[in-house]
N, C-alpha and C positions, 0 to 999 in steps of 0.2 A: 632550584628555586630561581625565579626571575624577578626582575625589578618591580613588575606589577604586584606580585604577591608580597614583596617586602614593603612597598610604599602605600598600598591601598588596602583599605579595610577588607578582611579582618587581620591580615598578616602585617599591616603597617603599625597597628596600634595607635599610639598617640600621634605620631608624625603623620600617619594616614588620615586620621580625623582632621589634624590641622590643615593638611593640603587639601582635603575635601572642602572645608569651611572657607579657605582662602579662594578656592576655585569658584565656589558659589557667590562669594562676595564680589569677585572680579567680574563675573558675568552680570551681577546685579548693577554694578557701577557702569559697565559698558551699555547696558539697556538704558539706564538712566540718562547717559550722555547722549545716546541716539534720540532719546525723546526730547531732551532739553536743548540740545544744540542743533538748531535748524537754521537754515539760511535766513528766514524771516526774523529770527531773534538776533542775528549777528549783523544783517544788513536789512533793516526794515524798508520795504518798497516805498512807502509814502515818504519816509524821511529822505531816502536817495532821490526821489523825484523832485522833492522841494529843494534840496541842495542843488541839484542840477539847474533848475529853473532860476534860482537866486544867483548862482554863479554866472549863468548866461546873461543875466541882467545887471552884472557887476555890483551886486548888493552884498558885499563881504561881510559887513558888520552884522547884518541880519543872519547870514550863514553861521557866524560865530555864536550869536545869541541862540539860534536854533540848536546848533551842535551842543552848546553848554547844557541845554535842558534835556537832551536826548541821552538816555542811559545805555544805548547799545554800544557795541564795539565800534561800529562806523562813526558814531557820534563822537567818541573819544579821540579817534584817529583824526577826524576833521578838525575837531576843536584844537588838538595839539598842533596840527599843521598851520592852521590859519592864525593861531596865536603868535607864531614866529614869522609871520609873512613880512613884518618890517625889517627883519634881518636877512632877507633874501631866501632864494630857493633852496640852497644847501642847508640853511638852518631849519627850514620847514621839513626837509627830508630827514634830517636828524631827529627832529621832535616827533615825527611820526614813527 
């Protein structure tokens, strides 16, 4: 008898069924994350371009306001960093 016969249906019984269900659930979660987590949802291109233009123009308060309204990951990072700008670069790094 090998491990496959012990752990997988029909030889695995309850443990085999649990392992199969967990495997199917894991694959479903992986597929969901591949669909949901894309570069555009983490780093929206329009937001990135707007932030770059505003930073080049030294309009930092507008960047903070824009980042505060942006629900993306990049928006949270930019908002956290620029909110600590008055405390210096090391504080900005820690906040981000």
